[in-house]
N, C-alpha and C positions, 0 to 999 in steps of 0.2 A: 505494500500500501503505500503511496506517495502523501508527505508530509509535506507544507509548509513551515519554516522554523523564521518568522520574524524578527527582527531584531529592533529593541526601542532603545536609544540610550537618550541624554542629554550631548546634543552633536555641538555645544557650546565648549565641552572638553577637549573639543578638537581641532577648535576653531574655523578658521577658511583657506588659512594658509597651508598648500601641499606640503611642506617641510615642516611642518608642527610635529615635533620627538614623538610628542603621545598617541598622533594621525599614522605616523610614520611606523609605531610599533604596535599598534591593533593591527595594522594592515598586515606586516609579518605575520603576526599569531593567526591570523585568518587565511594566508597563505599555505602556511602549514597544517593547520587545519583543515582545509579545503583536500591536501594530498592523501592527511592520514586517514578523510573519510573513502574515498577512492571510488568504487562502481559504487556506494552509495550514495554519492553527490550526485543529484540526477541535475541540478541548475542553481544556479545563482548568482547574485551581486551586490556590492554596496551600490549607496544612493548618492545623488549628490546632496547639496543641504538643503534645508527648505525653502530659503530666499532664492531656488532658484525653482520651486515648483509650483505649481499652477493647478487650481482646482475645478475641474466643472461640477456644477452644483442644479440641478432639476427641481423646479418649484412650478407650479399652476399650470404645469404642460411646456414650459418651455425652457430651457437651458440659459444661465448665464455662466463667465468666467471670470475666475476670480485672482487673484496673484497671488501665492504661499498658501500656508495650510489654512484652512479653515478654523479649524480649533486652536484654541492655545492651550500647548502640555507642556509640562516639564520635560515630557520624553519623546523624542522626533522616531516614524520608522528612520530608520537606518541603512538596513540592508535584509538581506533576506537568502534561505538555502530552501532548495527544494530534493528533499530526502528520500530513499527508497526504505520503507522499513519491515519488519514483520507485521507493528501490531504499533501501537499508543506506547507500550512501557518502552520499544524499541528507540522510539522517534524520541521519548524524554527522555531518555540515557546518552541520545547524541545531541538532544539539545543543552545539557547540562555543560557539554565538552566543549560548548561555542564561546568561543573568548567575549568577553563583554566586561566593561567595566563599572567599578563598584557601582548599584541603584540602578543596574538596565536592567531588563527583562527579555525574555525567549519567551514568543507566544505560538503556541504550537501547536496549526491545526490541519485537518486531515483535508487533501485534495475531493472534489465531488467526483467520484467516479474513480479515485484514484486506485 
């Protein structure tokens, strides 16, 4: 079964500079983790900061476009993995190994039809 592992962290920990040591360190950890997953990793990617996000909302039969995320939160969706796991327990064990800053979270969700 396929699961999405959604990575939520406070993006201000990394700043906007690609040379930020904290960002470089976490990226290196993710690269190593991705290699360790081997064929269990079906896909995934890091995401650009929310300052580059655009949201499309549906209301009253029309669509509107907004700069940035719609809701203000302390944690932002920063990336994701798609993994193949036998069951939720295995997906949770994989999620516990995802590199994460203190205070971050991993949301584990099965894919429909996955």
